[in-house]
C-alpha positions, 0 to 999 in steps of 0.5 A: 500499500502507498504511504505518506510518512508525515514524520521522519527525521532522515538526517539520522539515518541512513540509505536502506532506511530509504531504501526499505521505506519505498519498498514498504510503499512510501512514495512522499514523506515530510522531515521536520527540522529538530535536536541534533542530540545535542545544543548548538552552539551557534545560528550558523550552525541551524542554516547549515543544517536547512541547507541539508534538509533542503538540498542535499537529503531530498537528491537523497531520497530522488535516488530510492524513488521517494519525493522529500519535503521539510520543515523548517524551525527552531526545536522545542529542546533549544528553544529556550535558549532565547538570545539564540533563537532570536537570531534563528527566526530572523534566518528563517523567510528565507529558508521559506521560499524554497521548493521543499520547504511547507511549513515551520516545524516542528515547535512549540514544548519541551520543559512548558518553560516561559522561554520555551512558550515565547519563542512559540509565539514568535515561530507560529507569528512568523508562519501567520506572517508568511502563511504557512503550514504548521506542525507541533511537536507536545511534550514527551509522557507526564507533560503531554496534558499539560503542553498541549493544553498551552500550545492550544493556548497559544494557538488560540491567542495567536489566531486573534491577531489581524492576519489569524491563524487557520485550524485546518491549516495546523497540525498538531502532533504526537497526539495520544488517548487523551489529546487528541479529542480535544485538539480535534475539538478545536480544528486541527489534524492530529498527528499519532506517533508510533515510536519505542517507550514515549510515545505510541505501538501501531497497536494503540494508534489502530484503537485509537482510529476504531475509537475517535475515526479516521478524519484529519488523523495522520499516522507517522513514525518520526525514526531519528537517531533514538531507538526508531522503527523507519518502517512503523508506518507497515507497520501500522497497515498491519495491524489494521489489516489483521484485525480486518479494517478495510482497506479504503479505512487503511488508505484515507490514514496513510495516504489521504489522509497527509495529501489533503493536509500537506497541498494546504501548500503550494510547495506539496506536489505528489508526482501526476499520477499519484495525484491523480489516483489520490483525486479519484477517490 
């Protein structure tokens, strides 16, 4: 089955991962900007990273027939450094003009500090001013509920400013059973993340689809340099098939829904045959 992984940190993966993803049906992926495993020391380091996302990775993915798109941002784990964050944000607009950039992300909160909230709000304002899609990280484990509530408070606050934010252009990622309804009720898209220990298993994700339905929900693996799985989405497909769900339902979650959300960016264009297949559905 064809699928789109909307959250994959491919700079930390090998070409074997691209090959395996292609063999299991991945036709496109999007890569949010994220933490490198250590805090960068300068805005120049971020700029080099943004060049890697927009120049090198699309070429690497193309060797395996996968379309690579990305998101640009100061990630939540480094957002507490306000002087560095301000400098990085100044450099983001020129990257938004690049053909494979879909929007601002991943942004959000890590420890839910005042500085992180300030940096998050400035990213939202940047997305508003440049009319960009938004991909949001929500905190892990015990901080998830509080962090999601604070995230939505910021989104609603910026939405009341001139120009505002349209809920349907926002994806709140790493949703779980206790945060999903809150996200959907406010009109945002929700992302389910299949990741060991700190997020969901394919079984839990299938339970969520059975409970809440498939509308405005995306599935991703968020594979990175930690214990993670570049084939998480196909494992979800396998679990849904094991439960005998119809192919149309599975395809809606892993293929049709990503196209519907991502196509709000003029830069997201699947190959004509794939786009036609999606339109026909």
